[in-house]
C-alpha positions in Angstrom: 23.1 71.9 2.5 23.8 74.5 5.2 22.9 72.0 8.0 26.4 70.5 8.4 26.7 67.3 10.4 29.7 65.9 12.2 28.7 62.2 11.7 26.1 59.5 11.9 25.0 60.5 15.3 23.5 63.7 13.9 21.3 62.0 11.4 17.6 62.3 12.4 15.7 59.0 13.1 13.4 59.6 10.1 16.4 59.7 7.7 17.9 56.7 9.4 14.7 54.7 8.9 14.4 55.9 5.3 17.8 54.7 4.4 17.6 51.4 6.3 14.1 50.8 4.9 15.2 51.4 1.4 18.2 49.0 1.7 15.9 46.3 3.2 13.4 46.8 0.4 16.2 46.4 -2.2 17.4 43.2 -0.5 13.9 41.8 -0.6 13.7 42.7 -4.3 17.0 40.9 -4.9 15.7 37.7 -3.2 12.5 37.8 -5.3 14.3 38.3 -8.6 17.4 36.2 -7.7 19.7 39.1 -8.6 22.2 39.3 -5.7 25.3 40.4 -7.6 26.5 43.9 -8.3 25.0 46.0 -11.1 27.9 46.7 -13.5 26.1 48.5 -16.3 29.2 50.8 -16.4 30.7 48.1 -18.7 28.5 49.5 -21.5 30.4 52.8 -21.7 34.0 53.6 -22.4 36.3 56.5 -22.0 38.2 57.9 -25.0 42.0 57.9 -25.2 41.9 61.6 -24.8 39.9 61.2 -21.6 42.5 58.7 -20.2 45.3 61.1 -21.0 43.6 64.0 -19.4 42.9 62.0 -16.2 46.3 60.3 -15.9 48.6 63.0 -17.1 49.9 63.8 -13.7 50.1 60.2 -12.4 53.4 58.7 -11.2 55.4 56.8 -13.8 54.7 53.2 -12.6 50.9 53.4 -12.7 51.1 55.3 -16.0 53.1 52.4 -17.4 50.5 49.9 -16.4 47.7 52.1 -17.9 49.6 52.1 -21.2 49.8 48.3 -21.1 46.1 48.0 -20.2 45.2 50.2 -23.1 47.1 48.1 -25.6 45.7 44.9 -24.2 42.1 45.8 -23.3 41.4 49.2 -24.9 40.1 52.2 -23.0 38.6 51.8 -19.5 34.9 51.9 -18.8 35.1 54.4 -15.9 37.7 56.9 -14.7 38.5 59.7 -12.3 41.7 61.6 -11.6 42.7 58.8 -9.2 41.3 55.6 -10.6 40.5 53.8 -13.9 38.2 50.8 -14.0 37.7 48.1 -16.7 34.8 45.7 -16.4 34.9 42.1 -17.8 38.3 42.5 -19.5 39.9 39.2 -20.4 39.6 36.8 -17.5 38.7 39.5 -15.0 35.4 40.6 -13.6 36.9 44.0 -12.8 40.3 45.7 -13.1 41.3 48.9 -11.2 44.4 50.9 -11.7 45.0 53.7 -9.2 47.2 56.7 -9.1 48.1 56.0 -5.4 50.8 53.4 -4.8 50.7 51.2 -1.7 54.0 50.0 -0.2 54.3 46.2 -0.3 57.4 44.1 0.5 56.3 40.6 -0.5 58.0 38.9 -2.3 60.3 41.9 -2.8 59.9 45.6 -2.1 57.6 47.3 -4.6 54.3 49.3 -4.7 50.8 48.1 -5.5 48.5 50.0 -7.9 46.7 47.4 -10.1 43.9 45.2 -8.8 42.2 42.3 -10.6 39.0 40.8 -9.3 37.2 37.5 -10.0 34.1 35.8 -8.7 35.2 33.4 -6.0 33.8 32.2 -2.7 36.4 32.0 0.0 35.7 29.5 2.8 35.5 31.6 5.9 37.9 29.4 7.8 40.6 30.1 5.3 40.4 33.9 5.3 43.2 34.3 7.9 45.4 31.8 5.9 45.0 33.8 2.7 45.8 37.1 4.5 48.9 35.5 5.9 49.8 34.1 2.4 49.7 37.6 0.8 48.4 40.8 2.4 47.4 41.9 -1.1 45.2 38.9 -1.7 41.9 40.6 -1.2 38.6 38.9 0.0 35.1 40.3 -0.3 33.0 37.6 1.3 29.7 39.4 1.0 30.1 40.2 -2.7 31.7 36.8 -3.4 34.8 38.2 -4.9 38.5 37.6 -4.6 41.1 40.0 -5.9 44.9 40.5 -6.1 46.6 43.9 -5.9 50.2 44.3 -7.1 52.4 46.1 -9.6 51.5 43.9 -12.7 48.8 41.7 -14.1 51.3 38.9 -14.1 51.9 39.2 -10.3 48.1 39.1 -9.8 47.8 35.9 -11.8 50.4 34.4 -9.5 48.6 35.6 -6.4 45.3 34.2 -7.4 46.6 30.9 -8.8 48.3 30.1 -5.5 45.3 31.4 -3.6 43.2 28.8 -5.4 45.8 26.1 -4.6 45.6 27.0 -0.9 41.8 26.9 -0.9 41.8 23.5 -2.7 44.4 22.0 -0.4 47.2 21.7 -3.0 49.6 23.9 -1.1 50.1 25.2 2.4 50.6 29.0 3.0 54.4 28.5 3.4 54.6 26.4 0.2 52.6 29.0 -1.7 54.8 31.9 -0.6 57.9 30.1 -1.6 56.4 29.1 -5.0 55.2 32.6 -5.5 58.8 34.0 -5.2 60.1 31.3 -7.6 57.4 32.1 -10.2 57.9 35.8 -9.9 61.7 35.5 -10.3 61.2 33.3 -13.4 58.8 35.7 -15.0 61.1 38.7 -14.4 64.0 36.8 -16.0 62.0 35.8 -19.0 61.9 32.1 -18.1 58.8 29.9 -18.2 56.4 31.0 -15.5 52.9 29.5 -16.2 51.5 30.8 -12.9 52.2 34.4 -14.2 50.7 34.0 -17.6 47.0 33.1 -17.0 44.6 31.7 -14.5 45.2 28.0 -14.1 41.7 27.4 -12.9 38.2 28.3 -14.1 36.7 31.0 -11.8 33.0 30.7 -11.1 30.6 32.8 -13.1 28.5 34.3 -10.4 26.6 32.5 -7.6 29.5 33.3 -5.2 27.8 36.0 -3.0 27.5 35.3 0.7 24.9 37.6 2.3 25.5 35.9 5.7 22.7 35.3 8.2 20.4 37.8 9.9 20.9 37.9 13.7 18.5 40.8 14.3 15.2 39.1 13.6 13.2 40.7 16.5 14.9 44.0 15.9 14.2 43.8 12.1 10.5 43.4 12.8 10.6 46.5 15.0 12.5 48.3 12.2 9.8 47.3 9.7 7.0 48.7 11.9 9.0 51.9 12.6 9.7 52.3 8.9 6.0 52.0 8.2 5.3 54.7 10.7 7.9 57.0 9.1 7.0 56.3 5.5 3.2 55.9 5.7 2.1 57.4 9.0 1.1 60.8 7.7 -0.4 59.3 4.6 -2.6 57.0 6.6 -3.7 59.8 8.9 -4.7 61.9 6.0 -6.8 59.1 4.6 -8.7 58.7 7.9 
Protein backbone atom coordinates (compact mmCIF):
# COMPACT_ATOMS: atom_id res chain seq x y z
CA UNK A 1 0.00 0.00 0.00
CA UNK A 2 3.05 2.28 0.12
CA UNK A 3 3.18 2.44 -3.70
CA UNK A 4 0.87 5.44 -4.01
CA UNK A 5 -0.47 6.28 -7.46
CA UNK A 6 -1.78 9.52 -8.88
CA UNK A 7 -4.28 7.99 -11.32
CA UNK A 8 -5.05 5.38 -14.02
CA UNK A 9 -1.89 6.26 -15.94
CA UNK A 10 0.19 4.74 -13.14
CA UNK A 11 -1.48 1.32 -13.28
CA UNK A 12 0.86 -1.32 -14.77
CA UNK A 13 -0.26 -3.08 -17.96
CA UNK A 14 -0.51 -6.40 -16.14
CA UNK A 15 -3.03 -4.96 -13.69
CA UNK A 16 -4.99 -3.25 -16.44
CA UNK A 17 -5.27 -6.54 -18.32
CA UNK A 18 -6.22 -8.40 -15.15
CA UNK A 19 -9.08 -6.03 -14.41
CA UNK A 20 -10.32 -5.79 -18.00
CA UNK A 21 -10.01 -9.54 -18.47
CA UNK A 22 -11.99 -10.22 -15.31
CA UNK A 23 -14.76 -7.84 -16.39
CA UNK A 24 -14.90 -9.44 -19.86
CA UNK A 25 -15.10 -12.90 -18.33
CA UNK A 26 -17.92 -11.77 -16.05
CA UNK A 27 -19.83 -10.37 -19.02
CA UNK A 28 -19.41 -13.66 -20.89
CA UNK A 29 -20.75 -15.50 -17.87
CA UNK A 30 -23.78 -13.22 -17.77
CA UNK A 31 -24.54 -13.93 -21.43
CA UNK A 32 -24.31 -17.67 -20.84
CA UNK A 33 -26.55 -17.65 -17.76
CA UNK A 34 -28.86 -14.84 -18.88
CA UNK A 35 -28.22 -12.87 -15.69
CA UNK A 36 -27.61 -9.32 -16.88
CA UNK A 37 -29.12 -7.41 -13.97
CA UNK A 38 -27.50 -6.20 -10.78
CA UNK A 39 -26.96 -8.56 -7.89
CA UNK A 40 -28.92 -7.12 -4.97
CA UNK A 41 -28.43 -9.78 -2.35
CA UNK A 42 -28.18 -6.93 0.15
CA UNK A 43 -31.97 -7.07 0.30
CA UNK A 44 -31.61 -10.14 2.50
CA UNK A 45 -30.18 -8.13 5.40
CA UNK A 46 -31.55 -5.24 7.44
CA UNK A 47 -30.15 -2.68 9.81
CA UNK A 48 -31.59 -2.29 13.28
CA UNK A 49 -33.35 0.85 14.42
CA UNK A 50 -30.37 1.49 16.68
CA UNK A 51 -28.08 1.26 13.64
CA UNK A 52 -30.20 3.81 11.78
CA UNK A 53 -30.20 6.22 14.70
CA UNK A 54 -26.43 5.94 15.07
CA UNK A 55 -25.86 6.59 11.36
CA UNK A 56 -28.31 9.46 10.93
CA UNK A 57 -28.02 11.21 14.29
CA UNK A 58 -26.09 14.09 12.77
CA UNK A 59 -28.11 14.41 9.56
CA UNK A 60 -29.92 17.63 8.62
CA UNK A 61 -33.57 17.85 9.61
CA UNK A 62 -35.16 17.33 6.19
CA UNK A 63 -33.42 14.03 5.33
CA UNK A 64 -34.01 12.80 8.88
CA UNK A 65 -37.74 13.49 8.48
CA UNK A 66 -37.79 11.36 5.35
CA UNK A 67 -35.91 8.58 7.12
CA UNK A 68 -38.58 8.56 9.84
CA UNK A 69 -41.31 8.31 7.21
CA UNK A 70 -39.51 5.49 5.43
CA UNK A 71 -39.07 3.56 8.68
CA UNK A 72 -42.80 3.78 9.39
CA UNK A 73 -43.72 2.72 5.88
CA UNK A 74 -41.05 0.17 4.93
CA UNK A 75 -39.17 -0.71 8.09
CA UNK A 76 -35.39 -0.44 8.53
CA UNK A 77 -33.14 -0.11 5.45
CA UNK A 78 -31.09 -2.96 4.02
CA UNK A 79 -27.82 -1.04 3.91
CA UNK A 80 -26.43 2.12 5.40
CA UNK A 81 -23.45 4.40 5.94
CA UNK A 82 -23.11 7.75 7.67
CA UNK A 83 -24.16 9.40 4.40
CA UNK A 84 -26.68 7.05 2.76
CA UNK A 85 -29.43 4.55 3.57
CA UNK A 86 -30.67 2.04 0.99
CA UNK A 87 -33.87 -0.01 0.82
CA UNK A 88 -34.25 -2.77 -1.82
CA UNK A 89 -37.60 -3.81 -3.28
CA UNK A 90 -39.64 -1.67 -0.92
CA UNK A 91 -43.20 -1.21 -2.10
CA UNK A 92 -43.25 -0.42 -5.84
CA UNK A 93 -39.55 0.45 -5.89
CA UNK A 94 -36.56 -1.53 -7.04
CA UNK A 95 -34.37 0.58 -4.80
CA UNK A 96 -34.73 3.63 -2.58
CA UNK A 97 -31.86 5.80 -1.39
CA UNK A 98 -31.94 8.56 1.20
CA UNK A 99 -28.83 10.71 1.51
CA UNK A 100 -27.50 13.06 4.12
CA UNK A 101 -26.40 15.46 1.40
CA UNK A 102 -29.06 17.73 -0.06
CA UNK A 103 -28.95 18.85 -3.71
CA UNK A 104 -30.40 22.24 -4.64
CA UNK A 105 -33.30 22.02 -7.10
CA UNK A 106 -35.66 24.78 -8.25
CA UNK A 107 -38.27 22.80 -10.22
CA UNK A 108 -41.18 23.15 -9.68
CA UNK A 109 -40.29 25.37 -6.68
CA UNK A 110 -37.03 25.85 -4.74
CA UNK A 111 -36.22 22.88 -2.51
CA UNK A 112 -33.50 20.29 -1.94
CA UNK A 113 -33.31 16.68 -3.17
CA UNK A 114 -32.30 13.79 -0.90
CA UNK A 115 -34.55 10.79 -1.64
CA UNK A 116 -34.22 8.77 -4.85
CA UNK A 117 -36.58 6.03 -6.00
CA UNK A 118 -35.62 3.62 -8.80
CA UNK A 119 -37.61 1.29 -11.06
CA UNK A 120 -36.74 -0.99 -13.95
CA UNK A 121 -37.46 0.98 -17.13
CA UNK A 122 -35.92 1.15 -20.57
CA UNK A 123 -35.76 4.72 -21.84
CA UNK A 124 -35.65 5.15 -25.63
CA UNK A 125 -32.29 6.74 -26.38
CA UNK A 126 -33.86 9.42 -28.54
CA UNK A 127 -35.96 10.64 -25.58
CA UNK A 128 -33.13 11.00 -23.08
CA UNK A 129 -32.65 14.71 -23.79
CA UNK A 130 -36.39 15.38 -23.52
CA UNK A 131 -36.57 13.70 -20.11
CA UNK A 132 -33.59 15.68 -18.85
CA UNK A 133 -35.30 18.85 -20.07
CA UNK A 134 -38.54 17.79 -18.36
CA UNK A 135 -36.89 17.39 -14.97
CA UNK A 136 -33.18 17.41 -14.21
CA UNK A 137 -33.84 15.03 -11.32
CA UNK A 138 -35.45 12.47 -13.62
CA UNK A 139 -32.52 10.03 -13.71
CA UNK A 140 -31.68 7.58 -16.49
CA UNK A 141 -29.32 4.62 -16.32
CA UNK A 142 -29.49 3.23 -19.83
CA UNK A 143 -27.01 0.41 -19.29
CA UNK A 144 -28.66 -0.92 -16.12
CA UNK A 145 -32.13 -0.38 -17.56
CA UNK A 146 -33.29 1.81 -14.70
CA UNK A 147 -35.11 5.10 -14.31
CA UNK A 148 -35.16 7.08 -11.10
CA UNK A 149 -36.54 10.21 -9.55
CA UNK A 150 -34.75 12.29 -6.92
CA UNK A 151 -36.62 14.89 -4.90
CA UNK A 152 -37.69 15.78 -1.35
CA UNK A 153 -40.49 13.23 -1.00
CA UNK A 154 -41.72 9.91 -2.30
CA UNK A 155 -44.86 11.70 -3.52
CA UNK A 156 -42.82 14.03 -5.72
CA UNK A 157 -40.94 11.05 -7.15
CA UNK A 158 -44.23 9.36 -8.02
CA UNK A 159 -45.17 12.51 -9.95
CA UNK A 160 -41.83 12.65 -11.74
CA UNK A 161 -41.99 9.04 -12.90
CA UNK A 162 -45.67 9.09 -13.83
CA UNK A 163 -45.16 12.05 -16.15
CA UNK A 164 -41.89 10.56 -17.40
CA UNK A 165 -43.88 7.55 -18.53
CA UNK A 166 -46.45 9.77 -20.22
CA UNK A 167 -43.71 11.55 -22.15
CA UNK A 168 -42.20 8.23 -23.23
CA UNK A 169 -45.58 6.86 -24.30
CA UNK A 170 -46.48 10.04 -26.19
CA UNK A 171 -49.32 11.15 -23.92
CA UNK A 172 -47.69 14.45 -23.01
CA UNK A 173 -45.06 16.81 -24.34
CA UNK A 174 -42.27 18.02 -22.09
CA UNK A 175 -44.00 21.36 -21.62
CA UNK A 176 -47.34 19.73 -20.79
CA UNK A 177 -45.67 17.41 -18.30
CA UNK A 178 -43.89 20.27 -16.52
CA UNK A 179 -47.12 22.23 -16.21
CA UNK A 180 -49.07 19.19 -15.02
CA UNK A 181 -46.30 18.37 -12.52
CA UNK A 182 -46.67 21.77 -10.88
CA UNK A 183 -50.44 21.36 -10.67
CA UNK A 184 -50.21 17.89 -9.10
CA UNK A 185 -47.55 18.99 -6.61
CA UNK A 186 -49.63 21.99 -5.56
CA UNK A 187 -52.71 19.81 -5.10
CA UNK A 188 -50.77 17.30 -3.03
CA UNK A 189 -49.31 19.96 -0.75
CA UNK A 190 -52.78 21.47 -0.16
CA UNK A 191 -54.33 18.09 0.66
CA UNK A 192 -56.40 17.96 -2.52
CA UNK A 193 -56.76 14.91 -4.81
CA UNK A 194 -53.42 14.29 -6.53
CA UNK A 195 -53.44 10.78 -8.04
CA UNK A 196 -50.05 11.25 -9.73
CA UNK A 197 -48.49 11.75 -6.29
CA UNK A 198 -50.06 8.72 -4.63
CA UNK A 199 -48.78 5.75 -6.65
CA UNK A 200 -47.32 4.68 -9.96
CA UNK A 201 -50.05 4.93 -12.58
CA UNK A 202 -48.33 2.38 -14.81
CA UNK A 203 -46.88 -1.06 -14.25
CA UNK A 204 -43.07 -0.89 -14.41
CA UNK A 205 -41.32 -3.79 -16.13
CA UNK A 206 -39.93 -6.56 -13.98
CA UNK A 207 -36.40 -6.89 -15.34
CA UNK A 208 -35.35 -7.37 -18.98
CA UNK A 209 -34.70 -3.64 -19.34
CA UNK A 210 -30.89 -3.63 -19.43
CA UNK A 211 -29.22 -2.15 -22.49
CA UNK A 212 -25.59 -3.31 -22.72
CA UNK A 213 -25.17 -1.41 -26.04
CA UNK A 214 -23.00 -2.73 -28.89
CA UNK A 215 -19.30 -3.50 -29.02
CA UNK A 216 -17.34 -1.20 -31.33
CA UNK A 217 -13.89 -2.51 -30.44
CA UNK A 218 -14.13 -5.98 -32.03
CA UNK A 219 -10.57 -6.07 -33.44
CA UNK A 220 -9.17 -4.51 -30.30
CA UNK A 221 -11.13 -6.94 -28.12
CA UNK A 222 -9.47 -9.88 -29.83
CA UNK A 223 -6.09 -8.27 -29.19
CA UNK A 224 -7.06 -7.75 -25.56
CA UNK A 225 -8.03 -11.39 -25.23
CA UNK A 226 -4.67 -12.54 -26.57
CA UNK A 227 -2.83 -10.06 -24.35
CA UNK A 228 -4.87 -11.22 -21.36
CA UNK A 229 -3.90 -14.82 -22.08
CA UNK A 230 -0.25 -13.82 -22.09
CA UNK A 231 -0.62 -11.95 -18.81
CA UNK A 232 -2.65 -14.62 -17.04
CA UNK A 233 -1.25 -17.83 -18.45
CA UNK A 234 2.12 -17.02 -20.02
CA UNK A 235 4.23 -17.99 -17.05
CA UNK A 236 2.12 -21.06 -16.37
CA UNK A 237 2.45 -22.31 -19.95
CA UNK A 238 6.20 -21.69 -19.94
CA UNK A 239 6.60 -23.69 -16.75
CA UNK A 240 4.66 -26.60 -18.27
CA UNK A 241 6.98 -26.65 -21.27
